[in-house]
N, C-alpha and C positions, 0 to 999 in steps of 0.2 A: 504494499500499500505506500502510495506517495503522499507525503505532508508537505505544507509550506514551512520554510526555514525561515525565523526570523534573522534580520541583517545582524551584521557583527556589531555596529554601534548601539542597536536597540539592546542586544544582550550585553554590551558594556555598560550602558546606563542602568540596565536591571542588575549588574553585579554592585554598581555604587550604591543602589538603593538598598541591596541585600546587605551591603557592607555596614550601612547605617542602622539597619534593624538588627544585625549581628552585634553590634556595638552595644546596644540597649541590652540584649540577652546577656552579653559576657559581662556588663557592668552589674548587674543583678546576681549572675553566679559567681562573679568575684566576691561581690558583698557577703553572700552566703559562705563561701569559702574562707574568707577572713574572720569570720565570726566563729567557725569552727576551730581554725588553725590560727592562732593570735600570735604566735611566736613566728615572725618573718624573718628573723635573724639565724633560724635553725638551718644547716646545711641542705637538709631535704627539701626545704619549702619551695625554691624556685623549680625544680624539676616536676616535683608532684603538682605544683600550681599550673604549669605549663601543660602538662598532661592532662590535667582536670580540664581545662579550657578546651584542648582539642578535642576530648571526649562529649564535652557540651556541644560543641559546634557539630560534632559527628552525629551526636542523637537528634539534633535538630534537623539536620540537612536529611538524614536517613528517615525519619519519621515522616517528614513532609513529602518525600519522594517517593515512599512506598504508599501513602495515604492520600491519593489523588494526584500525585506528579507534579504539584506545584507548591512553592513557598508563598509567603505572602507578596514577594516581591513579583515572582513568578505570575502571579494572579494578578497583580495590577498592570503588567506589560504583556498580558496576554499570551503567556508560553506555557508549555507543558513538558515535562519531561518524561519520556517512553523509552521502552527498550528499542532495539534497531528494527524489530517487526512490527511495531506500533502497539505492543502490549504493555500493561503494567508493569512497573519495575519489580523485580524480586528484591529481597534484603542483600542478598548477595551481590547484584548488580549496584545497589545505591551504595553498599559499603565500598567495593572496589571503586566506583567513581569518585567517591569521597577521597580514598586513600590516594588515588591517581590525581585528583585536582590538587592535594595537599603537596604531593611531589612536584608537580608540574609547576605549581605557584612559587615552591620554595627554589627551584631552578631558574630563577629570573623571569618567572611568567611565560615560560615556553609552552605550557599547555592552553594559554588563553591565546598566545601570538600565532599558535598552529593554525587557529580558525582563519587567518587571513590567507593562508595557503592551500587549506584543505579544499578538496573539489565541491564537497557540499557545505563549507564553511563551519564544520562542527570543531568543537575544542578537542584537543587530543585526549582528555580523560574520558569523553564520549565515545571516541575511537575504540580506546583500549576496554572500556567497560561494556561495550555492546549497547550504548543508548545513544539518544538523539533529543535535542530540544525542537519542538515544532511550534508553531502558531496556532492559537486556540481561535 
């Protein structure tokens, strides 16, 4: 089945909106974490805190992607995440997409830049996880 693919800049603007929403979620999650672990000078604090935030972000994305295929930002910009065959995402696909996206972003954003050269203008993490972003 063929779907319409949103343009590169539309997806970038959606990512910016997603980032702003994620900041609010991470702010609340950080507040809760700091209430529980008040010793911020402990050697274990920083890596534990960073891992906690990665888990919170992962839970946020994986839950939304597997329950309707849209985060709030994607709903606003009329986009949906589906598997390569147009079906709903499995938890495995969503988790893989999240992990591949993290790796691609940490490597100078190569996962995002990939969309400029991809024949279908999909992100690298979508190619690797067998997913695609479509217009609703």
